[in-house]
DRENGULUM-171910 format. One line per 3 residues: their letters; for each residue x, y, z of N, C-alpha, C, O, CB. Coordinates in Angstrom, 2 decimals. Each point is the difference from the previous one (the first is absolute). Glycine has a CB too. Layout:
// DRENGULUM-171910
a	X/Y/Z/X/Y/Z/X/Y/Z/X/Y/Z/X/Y/Z ~ ...
***
This chain:
// DRENGULUM-171910
mla	-3.42/-5.68/-60.13/0.41/-1.51/1.18/0.40/1.28/0.80/-0.92/0.30/0.77/2.11/-3.20/-1.98 ~ 0.12/3.94/1.30/1.16/0.33/0.73/-1.15/0.87/0.60/-0.14/-0.33/1.18/2.84/0.07/-2.50 ~ -3.59/1.26/0.96/-0.93/0.37/1.01/-0.80/0.11/0.85/-0.34/0.94/0.72/0.94/-0.87/-1.56
gga	-1.13/-1.79/0.65/-0.53/-1.08/0.37/0.59/0.09/1.60/-0.55/0.45/1.01/0.37/-1.82/-3.61 ~ 1.61/0.74/2.40/1.09/-0.20/1.10/-0.08/0.89/0.77/-0.44/-0.16/1.14/1.83/-0.78/-2.27 ~ -0.95/2.10/0.63/0.01/1.38/0.87/-1.05/0.57/0.38/-0.05/1.04/0.65/1.67/-0.59/-1.59
lia	-2.73/-1.21/0.49/-1.64/0.55/1.08/0.04/-1.27/1.09/-0.53/-0.04/1.12/-1.60/1.24/-3.38 ~ 2.55/-1.75/1.90/-0.21/-1.55/1.38/1.30/0.43/0.63/0.04/-0.57/1.10/-1.24/-2.11/-2.41 ~ 2.45/3.53/1.12/0.72/-0.06/0.87/-0.39/1.46/0.96/0.01/-0.07/1.23/1.77/-1.62/-2.81
lli	-2.01/2.60/1.07/-0.63/1.16/0.40/-0.96/-0.43/1.11/0.15/0.28/1.19/0.12/0.86/-3.47 ~ -1.50/-2.05/1.64/-1.18/-0.38/1.21/0.79/-0.68/1.03/-0.21/0.38/1.15/-1.93/-0.83/-2.70 ~ 2.99/-0.44/1.38/0.69/-0.46/1.31/0.59/0.55/1.14/-0.05/-0.25/1.20/0.25/-0.86/-2.59
gfl	0.57/2.17/0.47/0.71/0.91/0.91/-1.23/0.99/0.64/0.15/0.16/1.21/2.34/-0.26/-2.74 ~ -3.32/0.59/1.14/-1.08/0.67/0.34/-0.34/-0.88/1.50/0.44/0.29/1.12/-1.29/0.57/-3.94 ~ -0.14/-2.10/2.43/-0.22/-0.34/1.50/0.77/-1.03/0.52/-0.59/-0.94/0.52/-1.51/1.59/-0.74
lyr	3.74/-0.63/0.14/0.86/0.14/1.07/0.13/1.19/0.64/0.32/-0.19/1.17/0.65/-1.33/-2.14 ~ -1.05/2.35/0.76/0.12/1.21/0.21/-1.14/0.39/0.99/0.30/0.62/1.02/0.88/-0.33/-3.27 ~ -2.47/-0.63/1.99/-1.40/-0.10/0.83/0.35/-0.87/1.50/-0.10/0.40/1.16/-1.57/-0.52/-3.74
vlg	2.14/-1.26/2.02/-0.15/-0.64/0.99/1.50/0.52/1.18/0.06/-0.12/1.22/-1.72/-2.02/-2.99 ~ 2.38/2.55/1.10/1.43/0.54/1.06/-0.76/1.08/0.63/0.06/0.18/1.22/2.38/-0.54/-2.72 ~ -3.08/1.03/0.81/-0.70/1.24/1.00/-0.99/-0.26/0.95/0.11/0.47/1.13/0.17/0.84/-2.86
rrr	-1.25/-2.02/1.40/-0.44/-0.84/1.18/0.52/-0.42/1.26/-0.53/0.36/1.05/-0.19/-0.86/-2.68 ~ 1.82/-0.31/1.58/0.67/-0.54/0.93/0.64/1.06/1.03/0.14/-0.07/1.22/0.16/-1.81/-2.90 ~ 0.12/3.08/0.56/1.16/0.90/0.89/-1.41/0.63/0.99/-0.02/-0.04/1.23/2.66/0.98/-3.41
eem	-3.71/-0.40/1.32/-1.01/0.39/1.02/-0.43/-0.86/0.89/-0.58/0.60/0.90/-0.04/0.66/-2.30 ~ 0.67/-2.62/1.58/-0.92/-0.54/0.97/1.26/-0.44/1.00/-0.33/-0.77/0.90/-2.06/-0.12/-2.53 ~ 3.87/1.32/1.59/1.22/0.43/0.81/0.11/0.62/0.65/0.60/-0.06/1.07/0.05/-0.25/-2.01
ses	-1.47/1.47/0.22/-0.06/0.97/1.12/-0.80/0.54/0.86/0.22/0.96/0.74/0.84/-0.74/-1.86 ~ -2.35/-1.10/0.97/-0.83/-0.25/0.99/-0.07/-0.52/1.03/-1.14/-0.30/0.33/0.62/0.50/-1.61 ~ 1.71/-0.58/2.31/0.54/-0.78/0.53/-0.94/0.22/1.50/-0.38/1.05/0.53/2.88/-1.08/-2.19
vfl	-2.67/-1.36/2.08/-0.70/-0.24/1.36/0.96/0.45/1.18/-0.53/-0.06/1.11/-0.82/-2.00/-2.10 ~ 2.49/2.43/0.94/1.22/0.31/0.91/-0.27/1.79/0.14/1.04/0.66/0.13/1.00/-2.98/-1.17 ~ -2.90/2.83/1.04/0.08/1.57/-0.35/0.23/0.76/1.44/0.80/0.88/0.32/-2.57/-1.05/-2.57
esr	0.68/-0.56/3.06/0.15/0.20/1.14/1.46/0.35/1.07/-0.01/0.78/0.95/-2.05/-2.08/-1.79 ~ 3.08/0.59/0.45/0.99/-0.17/0.46/1.12/0.80/-0.15/0.65/-0.09/-1.04/-1.61/-1.63/0.97 ~ 1.32/2.56/1.03/1.59/0.75/-0.63/1.10/-0.39/0.41/1.01/0.70/-0.03/-1.83/1.11/-0.13
ipk	0.77/-3.11/0.67/1.08/-0.67/0.77/0.59/-0.50/-1.34/-0.72/-0.22/-0.98/-0.33/-0.49/3.58 ~ 2.64/0.50/-2.61/0.36/-0.75/-1.23/-0.17/-1.24/0.07/-0.08/-0.68/1.02/1.47/2.06/-1.50 ~ -1.45/-1.72/-0.70/0.06/-1.92/0.32/1.35/-0.63/-0.13/0.34/-0.48/-1.08/-2.65/0.10/-0.04
dsf	3.15/0.34/2.23/1.13/-0.31/0.26/0.43/-1.03/0.58/0.71/0.16/0.99/-0.77/1.58/-1.14 ~ -0.24/-2.95/-0.27/-0.33/-1.22/0.69/0.47/-0.84/-1.54/0.20/0.48/-1.12/-2.55/0.23/3.38 ~ 2.43/-2.17/-1.76/0.68/-0.76/-1.31/-1.55/-0.44/-0.62/0.17/-0.49/-1.12/2.67/-0.69/2.19
fga	-3.72/1.19/-0.83/-0.83/0.27/-0.81/-0.39/0.88/-1.27/-0.85/-0.17/-0.87/0.76/-0.62/2.73 ~ 1.16/1.94/-1.61/-0.39/0.78/-1.33/1.01/-0.76/-1.03/-0.39/-0.30/-1.13/-0.35/2.93/2.24 ~ 1.74/-2.85/-0.78/0.81/-0.80/-0.87/-0.30/-1.27/-0.40/0.70/-0.35/-0.95/0.69/1.51/1.81
sgg	-2.32/-2.12/-0.42/-0.29/-1.15/-0.61/-1.47/0.27/-0.69/-0.66/-0.86/-0.58/2.21/-0.62/2.33 ~ -1.90/2.78/-1.57/-1.12/0.05/-1.13/-1.34/0.30/0.76/-0.75/0.70/-0.69/1.95/-2.52/-0.95 ~ -1.74/1.47/2.94/-0.75/-0.30/0.90/-0.86/1.19/-0.23/-1.20/-0.22/-0.19/2.69/-1.22/1.73
esv	-1.05/2.69/-1.56/-0.90/1.22/-0.32/-1.08/-0.59/-1.12/-1.19/0.14/0.25/3.26/1.85/0.21 ~ -1.76/-2.50/-1.41/-1.16/-0.49/-1.07/-0.84/-0.73/0.30/-0.26/-0.68/-0.99/1.43/0.81/-0.33 ~ -2.00/-0.50/2.45/-0.73/-0.67/0.15/-1.20/0.34/-0.80/0.04/1.23/0.10/1.10/-1.69/1.84
dtk	-2.29/0.18/-2.74/-1.41/0.04/-0.49/-0.68/-0.14/1.22/-0.12/-1.08/0.58/0.38/0.12/-2.87 ~ -0.82/2.29/2.78/-0.97/-0.72/1.29/-1.56/0.60/-0.75/-1.05/-0.14/0.63/3.05/0.40/2.27 ~ -2.00/0.43/-4.32/-1.30/0.19/0.00/-1.13/-1.26/-0.79/-1.17/0.17/-0.34/2.25/2.50/0.48
hrg	-0.24/-3.94/-0.27/-1.06/-0.78/-0.60/0.01/-1.37/1.22/0.60/-1.07/-0.13/-0.19/1.97/-2.94 ~ -1.33/-0.45/4.33/-0.02/-1.07/0.69/-1.86/-0.20/0.16/-0.85/0.88/-0.16/3.71/-0.42/1.47 ~ -3.03/-1.66/-1.00/-1.31/-0.17/0.21/-0.40/0.42/1.22/0.81/0.34/0.87/-0.77/-1.96/-2.27
dst	-1.39/1.64/1.57/-0.61/0.46/1.36/-0.15/-1.14/0.88/-0.53/0.16/1.10/-0.70/1.66/-2.12 ~ 1.72/-3.13/0.57/0.17/-1.23/1.00/1.35/-0.29/0.45/0.29/-0.92/0.77/-2.11/-0.07/-1.85 ~ 2.79/1.97/0.48/1.18/-0.28/0.49/0.33/0.85/1.52/-0.52/1.08/0.30/1.17/-1.60/-3.01
vss	0.11/-0.07/3.39/0.08/0.50/1.17/1.80/0.55/0.32/0.91/-0.81/0.22/-3.35/-0.97/0.46 ~ 2.56/2.86/-0.71/1.32/0.21/0.36/1.00/-0.73/0.85/-0.42/0.06/1.16/-0.62/1.64/-1.59 ~ 2.42/-2.52/0.38/0.35/-0.17/0.60/0.70/0.62/1.13/0.66/-0.72/0.75/-1.20/-0.36/-2.34
lsy	0.47/2.40/1.80/0.74/0.87/0.54/-1.35/0.56/1.18/0.23/0.63/1.02/1.85/-0.05/-3.46 ~ -3.11/-0.90/2.09/-0.98/0.58/0.97/-0.43/-0.72/1.10/-0.61/-1.06/-0.14/-0.05/2.12/-1.56 ~ 0.99/-0.44/3.11/-0.39/-1.19/1.21/-1.17/0.47/0.75/-0.14/1.21/0.20/2.57/-1.97/0.25
sps	-3.21/-0.01/-0.06/-0.72/0.90/1.40/0.44/-0.08/1.21/0.57/-0.89/0.62/-2.37/0.66/-1.50 ~ 1.44/1.30/1.16/0.80/-0.06/1.65/0.21/-1.15/0.74/1.05/-0.13/0.63/-1.99/2.01/-0.30 ~ -0.23/-3.04/-0.32/0.15/-0.85/1.02/1.21/-0.65/-0.65/0.76/-0.23/0.94/-3.24/-0.04/0.10
qld	3.15/-0.20/-2.33/1.12/-0.56/-0.19/0.81/0.57/0.46/0.93/-0.60/0.55/-1.45/-0.20/-2.00 ~ 0.44/2.66/1.38/1.51/0.50/0.56/-0.09/0.18/1.50/0.98/0.61/0.42/-0.35/0.74/-2.61 ~ -1.59/-1.72/3.22/0.09/-0.57/1.00/0.67/-1.21/0.43/0.59/-0.12/1.07/-2.14/1.30/-1.32
agd	1.39/-2.29/-0.87/0.25/-1.63/0.35/1.75/0.19/-0.21/0.90/-0.67/0.49/-3.61/-0.92/-1.66 ~ 2.76/2.73/0.29/1.93/0.26/-0.07/-0.01/-1.19/-1.53/0.96/-0.65/-0.41/0.44/0.90/4.07 ~ -2.40/-0.22/-4.07/0.20/-0.71/-1.45/1.17/0.74/-0.96/1.02/-0.40/-0.56/-3.74/-0.28/0.65
vdp	2.10/1.85/0.00/1.05/0.95/-1.14/0.60/1.17/0.83/-0.53/0.62/0.92/-1.04/-0.99/-3.24 ~ 2.82/0.51/1.74/0.96/0.93/0.40/-0.03/1.63/-0.54/0.97/0.25/-0.72/0.29/-2.53/0.83 ~ -2.06/3.27/0.08/0.14/0.60/-0.36/0.39/1.32/-0.48/-0.50/0.84/-0.74/-0.12/-2.49/1.30
vae	2.03/1.49/0.34/0.89/1.00/-0.91/0.52/-0.81/-1.26/0.23/0.75/-0.95/0.66/0.69/3.12 ~ -0.64/-2.75/-2.43/0.31/-0.86/-1.10/-0.92/0.70/-0.73/0.35/0.78/-0.89/0.43/-3.08/1.71 ~ -2.07/2.08/-0.51/-1.08/0.49/-1.08/-0.06/1.19/-0.37/-0.38/0.37/-1.11/-0.79/-1.72/1.79
adv	1.56/2.12/0.29/0.01/1.74/-0.48/1.30/0.08/-0.91/0.07/0.88/-0.86/-1.17/0.34/3.33 ~ 2.27/-2.23/-2.28/1.07/0.10/-0.93/-0.36/0.05/-1.34/0.29/0.94/-0.74/0.92/-1.99/2.23 ~ -2.18/-0.53/-2.02/-0.26/0.08/-0.98/-0.50/1.15/-0.64/0.46/0.56/-0.99/-0.47/-2.48/1.56
yla	-1.22/2.28/0.26/-0.79/1.35/-0.61/0.56/1.18/-0.78/-0.38/0.68/-0.96/-0.74/-1.18/2.81 ~ 2.69/0.47/-0.67/1.03/1.31/-0.53/0.89/-0.33/-0.90/0.38/0.90/-0.76/-0.38/0.09/2.72 ~ 0.45/-2.10/-2.08/0.37/-0.47/-0.93/-0.87/0.49/-1.35/0.41/0.67/-0.95/0.50/-2.46/2.63
ygr	-1.90/1.39/-1.53/-0.70/0.43/-1.05/-0.71/1.13/-0.69/-0.89/0.15/-0.83/1.05/-1.79/1.58 ~ 1.07/2.75/0.35/-0.76/1.15/-0.11/-1.61/0.71/0.72/-0.40/1.13/-0.29/1.93/-2.00/-1.64 ~ -2.22/-0.03/2.82/-1.16/0.10/0.34/0.08/0.11/1.50/-0.36/-0.89/0.77/-0.49/-0.25/-2.82
dlq	1.61/2.88/2.56/-0.09/0.12/0.96/-0.72/0.54/1.01/0.31/0.36/1.13/0.97/-0.78/-2.16 ~ -2.40/0.41/0.35/-1.12/0.41/1.08/-0.68/-1.65/0.65/-0.16/-0.40/1.15/-0.63/3.19/-2.77 ~ 0.52/-3.43/0.32/-0.45/-1.51/0.67/0.92/-0.28/1.21/-0.37/-0.27/1.14/-0.35/-0.84/-3.51
aee	1.86/1.21/1.98/1.26/-0.63/1.34/-0.57/0.76/1.01/-0.41/-0.66/0.96/2.96/0.32/-2.09 ~ -2.70/1.65/1.17/-0.22/0.95/1.08/-1.11/-0.56/0.43/0.38/-0.61/0.99/0.63/2.66/-1.73 ~ -2.25/-2.25/0.61/-0.83/-0.53/0.26/0.12/-1.31/0.60/-0.65/-0.14/1.04/-0.02/1.55/-2.49
ilr	1.30/-2.36/1.06/0.23/-1.61/0.96/0.67/0.53/1.21/-0.49/-0.19/1.11/1.02/-1.75/-3.13 ~ 0.64/2.66/1.84/0.39/0.17/0.74/-0.43/0.89/1.19/0.56/0.15/1.08/0.60/-0.98/-2.73 ~ -2.21/1.33/1.22/-0.73/1.35/1.03/-0.94/-1.30/1.03/-0.06/-0.07/1.23/-0.49/2.96/-3.53
eal	0.01/-3.68/1.39/-0.51/-1.12/0.62/0.22/-1.06/1.08/-0.64/-0.38/0.99/0.34/0.97/-2.78 ~ 1.86/-1.04/1.02/0.51/-0.84/0.81/0.50/1.05/1.36/0.04/-0.46/1.15/0.65/-1.47/-3.35 ~ -0.36/3.25/1.93/0.56/0.59/1.43/-1.37/-0.18/0.87/0.18/-0.42/1.14/1.81/2.45/-2.08
rln	-3.00/-1.82/0.64/-1.40/-0.21/1.03/0.16/-0.97/0.51/0.05/0.04/1.23/-1.61/0.82/-2.25 ~ 1.70/-2.00/0.42/-0.31/-0.98/-0.08/1.51/-0.56/1.53/-0.17/-0.67/1.02/-1.43/0.77/-4.38 ~ 2.64/0.41/2.92/1.24/-0.19/0.52/0.71/0.95/0.17/1.03/0.14/-0.66/-1.11/-1.79/-0.08
pdr	-0.20/2.30/1.44/0.51/1.34/0.53/1.58/0.07/0.65/0.70/1.00/-0.15/-3.33/-0.63/0.67 ~ 3.04/-1.41/0.13/1.23/-0.19/0.46/1.22/-0.20/-0.75/1.20/0.09/0.26/-2.51/-0.75/1.17 ~ 0.35/0.23/-2.84/1.72/-0.70/-0.89/0.58/1.03/-0.72/-0.63/0.68/-0.81/-0.10/-3.08/0.14
tai	2.02/2.55/0.97/0.46/0.97/-0.47/0.29/0.24/-1.57/0.05/1.09/-0.57/0.58/-1.26/2.81 ~ -0.44/-1.21/-2.84/0.29/-0.17/-1.34/-1.31/0.40/-0.86/0.03/-0.14/-1.23/1.75/-1.74/1.85 ~ -2.72/2.30/-0.08/-1.17/0.32/-0.63/0.30/1.93/-0.05/-0.31/0.82/-0.85/-1.51/-3.46/1.95
hlk	2.36/2.75/-0.13/-0.02/1.59/0.59/1.02/0.31/-1.23/-0.22/0.78/-0.92/-0.14/-0.68/4.10 ~ 1.54/-0.88/-2.98/1.26/0.55/-1.44/-0.66/-0.42/-1.09/0.68/0.89/-0.50/1.74/-1.27/1.45 ~ -3.11/-0.11/-1.89/-0.34/-0.07/-1.21/-0.82/0.87/0.04/-0.08/0.44/-1.15/0.54/-2.41/0.61
lle	-1.51/2.77/1.55/-0.79/1.24/-0.32/1.01/1.29/-0.31/-0.15/0.76/-0.95/-1.88/-1.71/2.58 ~ 2.98/1.03/-0.76/0.79/0.55/-0.09/0.99/0.20/-1.09/0.39/1.08/-0.46/-1.13/-1.53/2.31 ~ 1.11/-0.84/-2.21/0.55/0.22/-1.48/-0.47/0.53/-0.93/0.78/0.59/-0.75/-0.08/-1.97/1.11
iha	-2.27/1.37/-0.71/-1.25/0.28/-0.72/0.17/2.23/0.33/-0.05/0.88/-0.85/-1.92/-4.32/1.57 ~ 2.12/3.55/0.63/-0.41/1.49/0.17/1.62/0.42/-0.65/0.12/0.76/-0.96/-2.24/-0.56/3.58 ~ 2.99/-0.67/-2.09/1.59/0.40/-0.42/-0.30/0.31/-1.42/-0.33/1.13/-0.35/1.94/-2.76/1.94
krr	-1.46/0.32/-2.68/-0.28/0.53/-1.25/-1.11/1.06/-0.40/0.09/0.52/-1.11/0.83/-2.59/0.85 ~ -1.84/2.37/1.00/-0.85/1.00/-0.83/0.09/1.16/1.10/-0.88/0.84/0.15/-0.94/-2.56/-1.70 ~ 2.97/1.65/2.28/0.55/1.38/0.56/-0.88/0.44/0.67/-0.16/1.21/-0.18/1.44/-0.60/-1.38
dvr	-2.23/-1.27/2.56/-1.28/0.20/0.81/0.39/0.48/1.25/-0.32/-0.64/1.00/-0.93/-1.10/-2.06 ~ 2.16/3.18/1.21/0.65/-0.34/1.20/-0.70/-0.34/1.94/0.30/-0.61/1.03/1.30/2.17/-3.08 ~ -2.90/-0.45/1.37/-1.27/-0.34/1.47/0.00/-1.18/0.44/0.18/-0.36/1.16/-1.83/1.66/-1.89
aye	1.25/-2.52/-1.07/-0.83/-0.77/0.93/1.31/-1.14/0.19/-0.25/-1.06/0.57/-2.77/1.57/-1.48 ~ 4.44/-0.24/0.42/1.02/-0.73/0.47/0.65/0.39/1.37/0.83/-0.73/0.55/-0.57/0.35/-2.90 ~ -0.59/1.33/2.77/0.28/0.28/1.16/-0.89/-0.47/1.55/0.44/-0.32/1.11/0.52/2.06/-2.91
gla	-2.34/-1.61/1.29/-0.77/-0.47/0.76/0.23/-1.67/0.32/0.11/-0.51/1.12/-1.55/2.56/-1.98 ~ 1.48/-2.77/-0.50/0.08/-1.15/0.29/1.46/-0.85/0.38/0.10/-1.21/0.21/-2.20/1.63/-1.58 ~ 3.56/0.92/1.39/1.01/-0.37/0.49/-0.06/0.10/1.99/0.61/-0.58/0.90/0.51/1.40/-3.73
tev	-2.21/0.24/2.79/0.34/0.04/1.71/-1.09/-1.08/0.51/0.06/-0.23/1.21/0.73/3.09/-0.84 ~ -1.96/-3.68/-1.24/0.09/-1.38/0.88/0.82/-0.71/-0.15/0.36/-0.69/0.96/-2.07/0.55/-0.86 ~ 2.31/0.03/-1.24/1.11/-1.30/-0.15/1.18/0.58/1.21/0.88/-0.82/0.30/-1.21/0.09/-3.52
hkl	0.35/1.72/3.71/1.01/0.13/1.00/-0.58/-0.31/1.90/0.58/-0.10/1.08/0.56/2.10/-3.30 ~ -2.49/-2.05/1.77/-0.89/-0.49/1.44/0.22/-1.03/-0.02/0.30/-0.34/1.15/-2.01/1.47/-0.91 ~ 1.76/-2.19/-1.13/0.19/-1.47/-0.81/1.53/-0.13/0.83/0.21/-0.59/1.06/-1.68/0.78/-4.09
tgg	2.21/0.37/2.38/1.41/-0.64/0.33/0.96/1.01/0.96/1.23/0.07/-0.09/-1.35/-1.40/-2.40 ~ -0.67/2.07/3.37/0.74/0.61/0.37/1.08/0.91/-0.33/0.68/0.39/0.95/-1.61/-1.82/-0.24 ~ 1.24/1.88/-2.00/0.76/0.57/-0.40/1.36/-0.82/-0.36/0.99/0.65/-0.32/-2.35/1.10/1.47
lgs	1.41/-3.21/-1.11/0.86/-1.05/-0.03/-0.01/-1.18/-1.29/-0.88/-0.31/-0.80/0.61/0.89/3.37 ~ 1.64/-1.05/-2.37/-0.45/-0.98/-1.16/0.19/0.42/-1.64/-0.08/1.15/-0.41/-1.69/-1.79/2.27 ~ 1.99/-0.31/-2.54/-0.04/-0.02/-1.55/-1.10/0.88/-0.85/0.27/0.83/-0.87/0.60/-3.18/1.33
dwn	-2.25/1.95/0.05/-0.96/0.53/-0.65/0.01/1.85/0.39/-0.31/0.96/-0.71/-1.08/-3.72/0.79 ~ 1.86/2.69/1.23/-0.33/1.57/0.20/1.02/0.67/-0.76/-0.15/1.14/-0.44/-0.82/-1.26/2.79 ~ 2.16/-0.68/-2.53/1.30/0.50/-0.35/-0.54/0.06/-1.70/0.61/0.95/-0.49/1.45/-2.17/2.70
rvv	-2.88/0.65/-3.17/-0.76/0.36/-0.72/-1.01/1.18/-0.50/-0.19/0.74/-0.96/0.92/-2.54/1.64 ~ -1.03/1.60/0.06/-0.79/1.18/0.34/0.86/1.36/-0.07/-0.28/0.93/-0.77/-1.18/-2.48/2.30 ~ 2.45/1.55/-0.70/0.86/1.35/-0.27/0.62/0.16/-1.03/0.17/1.14/-0.42/0.14/-1.04/2.27
dmg	0.14/-1.07/-2.44/0.46/0.34/-1.34/-0.90/0.52/-0.82/0.15/1.20/-0.24/1.25/-2.73/0.42 ~ -2.51/0.86/-0.80/-0.98/0.25/-0.94/-0.51/1.65/0.50/-0.28/0.94/-0.75/-0.47/-3.90/0.31 ~ 0.76/2.92/2.10/-0.51/1.30/0.19/1.13/1.63/-0.29/-0.25/1.11/-0.46/-1.39/-2.93/2.36
kdl	2.92/1.13/-1.32/1.04/1.32/-0.38/-0.15/0.62/-1.36/0.11/1.19/-0.30/1.60/-2.25/1.69 ~ -2.08/-0.44/-2.47/0.20/0.64/-1.61/-1.09/0.65/-0.10/0.06/0.73/-0.99/1.16/-2.40/-0.25 ~ -2.71/1.81/2.07/-1.11/0.39/-0.45/-0.34/1.45/0.61/-0.53/1.00/-0.48/-0.09/-3.50/0.14
dpg	1.08/2.24/1.43/-0.09/1.36/1.03/1.19/0.36/0.66/-0.09/-0.07/1.23/-2.11/-0.47/-0.71 ~ 3.35/0.94/-1.00/1.26/-0.13/0.82/0.02/0.76/1.15/0.50/-0.63/0.94/0.63/0.24/-2.80 ~ -1.46/1.40/2.12/-0.17/1.05/0.90/-1.00/-0.43/0.98/-0.12/0.90/0.83/0.73/0.77/-2.49
npl	-1.50/-2.82/1.97/-0.78/-0.69/1.08/0.98/-0.83/0.90/0.76/-0.96/-0.20/-2.87/0.83/-1.35 ~ 1.77/0.88/2.60/0.65/-0.25/1.34/-0.46/-1.73/0.53/0.60/-0.62/0.88/-0.81/3.69/-0.22 ~ -0.51/-3.39/-1.14/-0.35/-1.65/0.18/0.53/-0.51/-0.69/-0.30/-1.19/0.06/-1.44/1.12/0.50
yes	2.52/0.29/-1.37/0.72/-1.11/-0.80/1.77/0.23/0.51/0.95/-0.78/-0.11/-3.03/0.83/-2.37 ~ 1.99/1.34/3.05/1.73/0.28/0.20/0.11/-0.46/1.52/1.07/-0.56/0.24/-0.55/2.94/-1.98 ~ -1.43/-2.26/2.86/0.38/-0.36/0.97/-0.58/-1.05/0.35/0.50/-0.36/1.07/0.09/2.17/-0.71
gap	-1.60/-2.68/-0.80/-0.26/-1.41/0.08/-1.21/0.03/0.90/-0.59/-1.08/0.06/3.04/0.15/-0.41 ~ -2.91/1.82/1.00/-1.25/0.43/0.91/-0.85/1.25/-0.57/0.48/0.96/-0.61/0.92/-1.77/2.69 ~ -2.70/0.60/-1.78/-1.03/0.48/-0.74/-0.19/1.45/0.67/0.68/0.27/0.99/-1.79/-2.71/-1.61
rsg	0.42/3.14/0.21/-0.08/1.84/0.50/-1.45/0.09/0.63/-0.89/-0.55/-0.65/2.43/1.85/-1.60 ~ -1.88/-0.72/3.38/-0.98/0.27/0.36/-0.63/0.98/-0.64/0.59/0.98/-0.46/0.12/-1.83/2.10 ~ -2.07/0.64/-1.73/-0.60/0.83/-1.07/-0.42/-0.64/-1.02/-1.17/0.20/-0.32/2.36/1.34/0.85
gas	-0.56/-2.29/-1.16/-0.19/0.02/-1.33/0.23/0.87/-1.18/-0.44/-0.35/-1.09/-0.69/-0.67/2.26 ~ 1.71/1.98/-1.03/0.25/0.90/-1.35/0.92/-0.71/-0.92/0.76/-0.71/0.65/-0.99/2.88/0.58 ~ 0.33/-2.20/-1.87/1.49/0.12/-1.34/1.02/0.88/0.73/-0.20/0.62/1.04/-1.25/-0.49/-3.61
aae	2.61/-0.19/1.82/1.02/0.56/0.13/-0.81/1.55/-1.16/-0.58/0.94/0.54/2.89/-3.63/0.14 ~ -2.18/2.61/-1.72/-0.95/0.93/-0.86/-0.45/1.03/0.81/0.25/1.21/0.04/-1.05/-2.95/-1.44 ~ -0.27/0.66/2.31/-1.38/1.09/0.90/0.77/0.72/1.01/-0.41/1.14/0.22/-1.81/-2.86/-0.21
taa	3.26/1.33/0.67/0.85/0.46/0.95/0.59/1.15/-0.06/0.00/0.84/0.90/0.22/-2.71/-0.70 ~ 0.47/1.98/-1.62/0.83/1.03/-0.09/-0.69/1.14/-0.73/0.61/1.07/-0.07/1.29/-2.64/0.18 ~ -3.37/1.43/-0.80/-0.62/1.20/-0.31/-0.68/0.98/0.97/-0.51/1.03/-0.43/0.35/-2.32/-1.35
***
């Protein structure tokens, strides 16, 4: 009787070990591996990053996918949509949405700023500088949007004169290239 109870307890322990091992394995296969940006939003604290996207039917249409005609009509704010993707660590999708929105609305500085945030977090100096130059042209180097670009730019590339004087350089060479 005692041996039978011990055998059952051992079997239950083995099954529990296997189930927990599978769960750990599934959790390590995250769908967010493409992102190097930390999930630094309130979604991380609320458990939002644990959404299961593996089991969806073919007939289900994502509420986060919109056609260009919807973007043209103004039904969706691409910056807000990108924020949602960034909150879930999906920076590549956020960047794609913002680039499409920038193509449709090239004068909207909020789109530029959100893209600049992505470039700054990635530490992509070249992409940041190119986009910052566009924002300078849009803002004339004035206003709160330009000040935000300068603040992020100084953190990313402190020696760059674009962020020091507020005026773009001629030739488009970065400070590192002119020093070399």
